[in-house]
C-alpha positions in Angstrom: 5.3 33.9 25.3 3.7 32.2 28.4 2.8 28.7 27.7 -1.6 28.5 28.1 -2.4 26.5 31.5 -5.8 25.1 31.9 -7.7 26.4 35.0 -7.6 24.2 38.0 -11.1 23.3 39.5 -12.5 26.3 41.5 -11.6 26.2 45.4 -15.3 27.5 46.0 -18.4 28.0 44.6 -19.7 30.8 42.4 -22.6 32.8 43.9 -25.1 30.6 42.0 -23.6 27.3 43.6 -22.0 26.2 40.8 -18.6 25.7 39.9 -17.4 27.8 37.3 -14.2 28.1 34.9 -13.0 30.2 32.4 -11.3 29.1 29.3 -9.7 31.6 26.3 -12.1 34.2 27.9 -15.3 32.2 28.1 -17.3 31.1 31.2 -17.9 27.4 31.6 -20.0 26.5 34.3 -19.6 22.6 35.2 -22.7 22.0 37.5 -23.1 22.1 41.2 -19.9 22.9 43.4 -17.6 19.8 44.4 -20.3 17.4 42.8 -19.5 14.2 40.6 -20.9 15.5 37.8 -19.2 18.8 38.0 -15.9 16.9 38.1 -16.9 14.8 35.0 -17.8 17.9 33.3 -14.2 19.4 34.4 -12.4 16.4 33.1 -14.4 16.4 29.8 -13.5 20.4 29.2 -10.0 19.7 30.2 -9.7 16.8 27.6 -11.0 19.1 24.7 -8.8 21.8 25.7 -5.7 19.1 25.4 -7.0 18.0 22.0 -6.5 21.6 20.6 -8.3 24.2 18.8 -10.3 22.8 16.1 -11.9 24.6 13.0 -15.6 25.0 13.2 -17.6 22.9 10.5 -17.9 24.9 7.8 -19.0 24.4 4.1 -16.3 27.2 3.1 -13.1 25.1 2.8 -12.5 23.8 -0.7 -11.7 20.4 -1.6 -7.7 21.5 -2.2 -7.8 22.6 1.4 -9.3 19.3 2.3 -6.8 17.5 0.8 -4.1 19.2 1.7 -4.9 18.9 5.5 -5.4 15.3 5.0 -2.2 14.6 3.5 -0.3 16.3 6.2 -2.4 13.8 8.8 -1.3 11.0 6.9 2.5 12.1 6.9 1.9 12.5 10.9 0.6 9.2 10.9 3.5 7.6 9.0 6.1 9.4 11.5 4.4 7.8 14.3 4.2 4.4 12.6 0.5 4.3 12.5 0.6 4.1 8.6 2.9 2.9 6.1 4.2 4.8 2.9 2.2 2.8 0.6 -1.0 4.3 2.2 0.5 8.1 1.4 0.9 7.3 -2.1 -2.5 5.5 -2.5 -4.4 8.7 -1.2 -2.2 10.7 -3.6 -3.4 8.5 -6.6 -6.8 8.6 -5.5 -6.8 12.8 -5.0 -5.1 13.3 -8.5 -8.5 13.3 -10.5 -10.2 14.8 -7.5 -8.1 18.0 -7.6 -8.0 18.3 -11.2 -12.0 18.4 -11.6 -13.3 19.9 -8.4 -10.3 21.6 -6.5 -12.0 24.9 -6.2 -15.3 23.2 -4.9 -16.3 24.0 -1.5 -16.8 20.6 0.7 -20.3 21.8 1.1 -21.2 21.9 -2.5 -19.7 18.3 -2.9 -22.3 15.7 -3.3 -22.6 11.9 -4.6 -22.9 13.1 -8.2 -19.4 14.7 -7.7 -17.9 11.7 -6.4 -19.5 9.3 -9.0 -18.2 12.1 -11.7 -14.8 11.1 -10.3 -15.3 7.7 -10.4 -16.5 8.0 -13.9 -13.7 10.5 -15.1 -11.0 7.8 -13.7 -12.7 5.0 -15.7 -12.9 6.7 -19.2 -9.7 8.7 -18.6 -11.5 11.9 -19.3 -9.7 14.1 -16.6 -6.6 13.7 -18.7 -5.5 16.1 -21.5 -4.5 14.4 -24.8 -1.0 15.3 -24.4 -1.0 13.2 -20.8 -2.7 10.3 -22.9 -0.4 10.1 -25.5 2.5 10.3 -23.0 1.0 7.6 -20.8 0.8 5.6 -24.0 4.4 6.0 -25.1 5.6 4.7 -21.6 3.4 1.6 -22.2 1.1 2.8 -19.5 -3.0 3.1 -19.1 -4.9 6.3 -18.7 -8.0 4.5 -17.7 -8.8 2.7 -14.3 -10.3 -0.8 -14.1 -13.7 -1.0 -12.5 -11.8 -2.1 -9.0 -9.6 0.6 -8.9 -11.9 3.5 -9.6 -14.4 2.1 -6.7 -11.4 1.6 -4.5 -10.2 5.3 -5.1 -13.8 6.6 -4.5 -14.0 4.8 -1.1 -10.5 6.7 -0.4 -12.0 9.9 -1.0 -14.9 9.2 1.1 -12.2 8.4 3.8 -10.9 11.7 3.2 -14.0 13.3 4.0 -14.9 11.2 7.0 -11.7 12.4 8.6 -12.8 16.1 7.7 -16.1 15.3 9.6 -14.1 13.9 12.5 -12.1 16.7 13.0 -14.9 19.2 12.3 -13.8 20.6 8.9 -16.7 18.8 7.0 -20.2 19.0 8.4 -21.4 15.5 9.0 -24.2 15.7 6.7 -21.6 16.1 3.5 -19.8 13.0 4.7 -23.5 11.2 5.1 -24.4 11.9 1.5 -21.5 10.9 0.1 -22.0 7.3 1.6 -24.9 7.0 -0.8 -23.0 7.3 -3.9 -23.1 3.9 -5.8 -19.9 2.2 -7.1 -19.4 0.8 -10.5 -20.1 -2.8 -11.0 -19.4 -3.9 -14.9 -17.8 -1.0 -16.6 -13.9 -1.5 -17.6 -14.0 -4.8 -15.2 -10.8 -6.7 -15.1 -10.0 -10.3 -14.2 -8.6 -11.5 -11.1 -5.0 -12.4 -11.5 -4.2 -15.7 -11.7 -0.9 -17.9 -11.0 1.5 -18.1 -14.1 2.0 -21.6 -15.6 4.8 -23.1 -14.1 5.8 -24.4 -17.4 6.1 -20.9 -18.4 8.2 -19.7 -15.8 10.8 -22.5 -16.7 10.9 -21.4 -20.1 11.4 -17.8 -19.3 14.2 -18.3 -16.6 17.2 -19.1 -19.3 16.5 -15.9 -21.1 16.6 -13.8 -18.2 20.0 -12.4 -16.9 21.4 -13.7 -13.9 20.2 -10.7 -11.6 16.4 -11.1 -12.9 16.7 -14.9 -12.5 17.6 -14.8 -9.0 15.0 -12.6 -8.1 12.3 -14.7 -9.8 13.5 -17.9 -8.1 13.8 -15.9 -4.8 9.9 -14.6 -5.1 8.7 -18.0 -6.1 10.3 -20.0 -3.4 9.4 -17.7 -0.6 6.1 -16.0 -1.8 7.4 -12.5 -1.5 5.9 -9.5 -2.6 7.5 -7.8 -5.7 8.7 -4.8 -3.6 9.9 -6.8 -0.6 12.6 -8.9 -2.9 13.7 -6.2 -4.9 14.3 -4.2 -1.6 16.1 -7.0 -0.4 19.4 -6.0 1.7 22.2 -8.2 3.5 21.6 -6.7 6.7 18.1 -7.4 7.0 18.6 -11.4 6.6 19.3 -12.8 9.8 20.9 -16.4 8.9 21.7 -17.9 12.4 18.7 -17.6 14.3 16.1 -20.4 13.1 16.8 -24.2 12.3 14.0 -26.7 11.1 14.9 -30.2 11.9 18.4 -29.3 11.6 17.9 -27.5 8.2 19.1 -23.8 8.5 16.3 -21.2 7.7 17.3 -17.6 7.1 14.8 -15.1 8.4 14.6 -11.7 6.2 12.7 -8.9 8.2 12.2 -6.1 5.7 12.2 -2.4 7.1 9.6 -1.2 4.8 6.8 -3.5 3.5 3.1 -3.2 2.6 2.0 -4.0 6.1 4.5 -2.2 8.1 2.0 -0.5 10.2 0.2 -3.8 11.5 3.8 -4.8 12.9 6.8 -6.7 12.1 6.7 -9.2 9.0 9.1 -12.1 8.9 9.7 -14.0 5.9 11.5 -17.6 5.8 13.9 -18.5 3.3 14.8 -21.8 2.8 17.8 -23.6 1.3 17.0 -23.5 -2.5 16.0 -19.7 -1.8 19.3 -19.5 0.2 21.2 -21.1 -3.0 19.7 -18.6 -5.2 20.8 -15.4 -3.0 24.3 -16.7 -2.3 26.3 -15.2 -4.8 24.7 -12.0 -4.1 25.0 -12.2 -0.1 28.6 -12.9 -0.4 29.8 -9.2 -1.6 26.8 -7.4 -0.5 27.4 -4.1 1.4 24.9 -3.4 4.6 22.3 -1.5 3.4 22.7 -1.8 -0.3 19.9 -3.7 -2.2 21.3 -7.4 -3.4 19.7 -7.1 -6.8 21.5 -3.9 -9.0 20.5 -3.4 -12.5 24.3 -2.4 -12.9 25.2 -5.9 -12.2 22.7 -7.4 -14.4 24.3 -5.2 -17.7 27.5 -6.1 -16.6 27.2 -9.8 -16.6 25.3 -9.6 -19.8 28.1 -7.6 -21.4 30.8 -9.8 -20.0 28.6 -13.1 -21.7 28.6 -11.1 -24.9 32.4 -9.8 -25.4 32.1 -9.9 -29.0 29.7 -7.0 -29.0 31.2 -3.3 -28.8 31.0 -2.1 -24.9 28.9 1.1 -25.0 30.6 4.4 -24.5 30.4 5.5 -20.5 28.9 2.1 -19.7 30.4 1.8 -16.4 30.2 5.7 -15.9 26.3 6.0 -16.1 24.2 6.6 -13.4 22.1 3.6 -12.2 19.6 3.1 -9.5 20.8 1.7 -6.3 18.5 -1.3 -7.0 16.1 -2.7 -9.1 12.9 -1.3 -8.9 9.0 -3.0 -9.1 8.5 -1.3 -12.6 12.1 -2.2 -13.9 11.4 -5.9 -12.7 8.2 -5.9 -14.3 9.4 -4.2 -17.8 12.5 -6.8 -17.8 10.1 -9.7 -17.5 7.7 -8.2 -20.4 10.5 -7.5 -22.8 12.0 -11.3 -22.7 8.4 -12.5 -22.9 7.9 -10.3 -26.1 11.6 -11.1 -27.5 11.1 -14.9 -27.4 7.3 -14.9 -28.3 6.3 -16.2 -25.0 2.8 -15.5 -23.4 3.4 -12.3 -21.3 3.3 -12.8 -17.5 4.2 -10.4 -14.8 5.9 -11.0 -11.2 3.0 -10.7 -8.9 1.4 -13.9 -10.8 4.5 -15.8 -9.1 3.1 -15.0 -5.6 -0.2 -16.4 -6.8 1.5 -19.5 -7.8 3.5 -19.9 -4.6 0.2 -19.9 -2.9 -1.0 -22.7 -5.2 2.1 -24.5 -4.6 2.0 -24.4 -0.8 -1.5 -25.4 -0.7 -1.0 -28.5 -2.4 1.9 -29.4 -0.6 0.4 -28.7 2.9 -2.8 -26.9 3.0 -4.4 -23.2 3.4 -3.3 -22.5 6.5 0.3 -23.1 5.6 -0.3 -20.8 2.7 -1.8 -18.3 4.6 1.3 -18.3 6.8 3.6 -18.2 3.6 1.9 -15.2 2.5 1.4 -13.5 5.7 -2.5 -12.7 5.4 -4.0 -11.6 8.7 -7.5 -12.6 6.6 -8.0 -16.2 5.5 -10.0 -14.8 3.1 -7.4 -13.1 1.0 -5.6 -16.2 1.1 -8.7 -18.1 -0.5 -8.8 -15.4 -3.2 -5.5 -16.3 -4.2 -6.1 -20.1 -4.9 -7.5 -21.9 -8.1 -10.1 -24.3 -8.8 -8.5 -27.6 -8.6 -10.2 -29.5 -11.8 -8.7 -32.7 -10.6 -10.3 -32.6 -7.0 -13.5 -31.3 -8.0 -13.7 -34.5 -10.9 -13.2 -36.7 -7.6 -15.9 -35.3 -5.6 -18.1 -35.2 -8.7 -17.5 -38.7 -9.3 -18.3 -39.8 -5.8 -21.6 -37.8 -4.7 -22.1 -35.5 -8.2 
């Protein structure tokens, strides 16, 4: 089939004295022939033609059709490195309840009340069946979202409708109505994440296996996110490029991380973190995660030779590397077994921020955590009572 071509600017004026072109069988008048206005109109029509045909705004599209089209758009953005794959999972999580409740509803009938009902269902878990709730409870999970998560997912749904309006799938008035939907201010709210007590970390470390212990030490010393430290591979660590006052500093450049679509991220690894990584870097294979559950279980089995080895232990299939979920569950299990207060890995990142801020300043902490917005770093900090008391004694 012959490819379509956009018609060139006409060589002669129409009988009316105007420039006329025919696009897809339709006559389009551009204005007075060879005038600046007609050339501008021609370039405008060319740009619209190059953008490709779009569906006319219609209220007949269903919510499921809108979501499916948007997910395809997000996947294309990820392929073009404009978004990270974290965004895809975030949008998918935001639309699960929406599709369960209103998949067959047309976009024209979707109102702020529908959006608020979706958020309320997320808060209460009413969109799940009793079997699904029981399954999540059995796995130690929750079926109710916090206020913050419910509001975030409502914003994600609004973003989907905004995109639909931009590509002329959703009428603009539908999106504008959704901007009036109110979020939730007090129901199911959670406390802000606080840094873990350093003494609690020191009590937990001897109880962990060698692999999990190394993960905790590296995350605390570098301020990495849990996904970044679990995904460490030897080929992503540059061990010879940087020295500070004669001290070699390794540079870790993760290929996948939360803000990958915003540009490359470099993480500095100092001598203490290098010492924790050294046993794993020595025999690591390129592309393979440094921290493996298999190595953890083998080390624990070797440390307890009196216990009978389980049949098929070595042949059992394991994940290639530690996942964030396995990392979290390992710390929780150790704390519960020892009667310690439970803490989770993300609190280590908050503790790293506090340690850097006290040793240097807030700007250094922002550089370590790789926050583009300084307000994010401020949220991570805690109130230093000693400094506040000094201020109060002098001027309070």
